[in-house]
C-alpha positions as CSV (number, residue, x, y, z in Angstrom):
1,M,-13.2,13.6,-6.0
2,N,-16.3,12.0,-7.0
3,M,-17.7,8.6,-5.9
4,Q,-17.1,6.9,-9.3
5,R,-13.4,7.8,-9.2
6,F,-13.2,6.6,-5.5
7,E,-14.8,3.3,-6.5
8,E,-12.4,2.8,-9.4
9,L,-9.4,3.4,-7.1
10,R,-10.9,1.0,-4.5
11,I,-11.4,-1.7,-7.0
12,D,-8.0,-1.3,-8.6
13,A,-6.4,-1.4,-5.1
14,A,-8.3,-4.6,-4.3
15,H,-7.2,-6.1,-7.5
16,V,-3.5,-5.4,-7.1
17,L,-3.7,-6.4,-3.4
18,A,-5.0,-9.8,-4.6
19,R,-2.1,-10.0,-7.1
20,L,0.4,-9.2,-4.3
21,S,-1.2,-12.0,-2.1
22,E,-0.8,-14.4,-5.0
23,A,2.9,-13.4,-5.3
24,L,3.5,-13.9,-1.7
25,G,2.2,-17.6,-2.1
26,D,4.9,-18.4,-4.5
27,D,7.9,-20.4,-3.4
28,I,10.9,-18.0,-3.6
29,S,13.3,-20.9,-3.6
30,K,12.4,-21.6,-7.2
31,S,13.6,-18.2,-8.6
32,S,15.0,-14.9,-7.5
33,A,12.4,-13.4,-10.0
34,I,9.6,-14.2,-7.5
35,V,11.2,-11.8,-4.9
36,D,11.6,-9.2,-7.6
37,G,8.0,-9.7,-8.9
38,T,6.6,-9.6,-5.4
39,I,8.5,-6.3,-4.7
40,Q,7.0,-4.8,-7.9
41,R,3.5,-5.8,-6.9
42,F,4.1,-4.3,-3.5
43,E,5.1,-1.0,-5.2
44,F,1.9,-1.0,-7.2
45,T,-0.2,-1.8,-4.2
46,F,1.4,0.8,-2.0
47,E,0.9,3.4,-4.8
48,L,-2.8,2.7,-5.2
49,A,-3.2,2.5,-1.4
50,W,-1.8,6.0,-0.7
51,K,-3.7,7.4,-3.7
52,L,-6.9,5.9,-2.3
53,A,-6.2,7.4,1.1
54,K,-5.6,10.8,-0.8
55,A,-9.0,10.5,-2.4
56,L,-10.7,9.6,0.9
57,L,-9.1,12.6,2.5
58,E,-9.9,14.9,-0.4
59,Y,-13.6,13.8,-0.2
60,N,-13.6,15.0,3.3
61,G,-11.9,18.4,2.5
62,I,-8.3,17.4,3.4
63,D,-5.9,18.2,0.7
64,V,-2.6,16.2,0.6
65,A,0.0,16.2,-2.1
66,T,2.5,13.5,-1.1
67,P,2.4,10.0,0.3
68,R,4.0,11.1,3.6
69,A,1.3,13.7,4.0
70,A,-1.5,11.3,3.1
71,I,-0.2,8.8,5.7
72,K,0.0,11.5,8.4
73,E,-3.5,12.8,7.7
74,A,-5.0,9.2,7.3
75,Y,-3.6,8.3,10.7
76,K,-5.2,11.4,12.2
77,A,-8.4,10.6,10.6
78,Q,-8.1,7.0,12.0
79,M,-8.2,5.5,8.5
80,I,-5.0,3.6,9.3
81,K,-4.2,2.2,12.7
82,D,-0.3,2.2,12.6
83,G,1.2,5.3,11.1
84,Q,4.7,4.2,11.7
85,A,4.1,1.0,9.9
86,W,2.9,3.0,6.9
87,I,6.0,5.3,7.0
88,D,8.1,2.1,7.1
89,M,6.2,0.9,4.0
90,L,6.9,4.3,2.3
91,E,10.6,4.0,3.1
92,D,10.7,0.5,1.7
93,R,8.9,1.5,-1.4
94,N,11.4,4.3,-1.9
95,K,14.3,2.0,-1.5
96,T,13.0,-0.5,-3.9
97,S,12.1,2.2,-6.5
98,H,15.5,3.8,-6.5
99,I,18.2,1.2,-5.6
100,Y,18.4,-2.5,-6.2
101,D,20.6,-4.5,-3.7
102,E,19.7,-8.2,-3.5
103,T,20.3,-8.4,0.3
104,Q,18.1,-5.4,0.8
105,A,15.4,-6.7,-1.6
106,R,15.2,-10.0,0.4
107,K,14.8,-8.0,3.7
108,I,12.0,-5.9,2.2
109,Y,10.4,-9.1,0.8
110,D,10.3,-10.5,4.3
111,K,8.8,-7.3,5.6
112,I,6.1,-7.3,2.9
113,K,5.3,-10.8,3.9
114,T,5.2,-10.3,7.7
115,N,4.0,-6.7,8.0
116,H,3.3,-4.7,5.0
117,Y,0.7,-6.9,3.4
118,A,-1.5,-7.0,6.5
119,A,-1.5,-3.2,6.8
120,L,-2.4,-2.8,3.2
121,K,-5.1,-5.4,3.2
122,E,-6.6,-3.9,6.4
123,F,-6.7,-0.4,4.8
124,I,-8.0,-1.5,1.4
125,D,-10.6,-3.8,2.8
126,R,-12.0,-1.0,5.0
127,A,-11.8,1.8,2.4
128,G,-15.4,1.6,1.6
129,E,-16.3,1.9,5.2
130,N,-13.9,4.8,5.7
131,I,-15.7,7.0,3.1
132,K,-18.8,6.8,5.3
133,N,-17.1,7.1,8.7
134,I,-14.8,10.2,8.4
């Protein structure tokens, strides 16, 4: 992984995180499409975040192939503070990617708003520091 690719991933992750934040600010009582769109933006953000973690790990000689392995190694490297929160995000991303149930979608939306967004923001905001500190 070269620094240019890392910077591209970091910038893309910050961009989709901003779009997720924007979606979380919408009034969900206006339309169920807001919940659906927010979940889609969460999926994009999670995907870029784990790939950013993978790139950071590879830069430091740690090869990972899956999101679960990236989360485990990122936690060991202290790139993320709460490994279980990230496993929970992974599980929610998997649920939303493969099955759609309106009740489940609303529960995941609430978790995105109360937990997942903050964990993603903390990681993405600190990604530039992490490349220097591992």
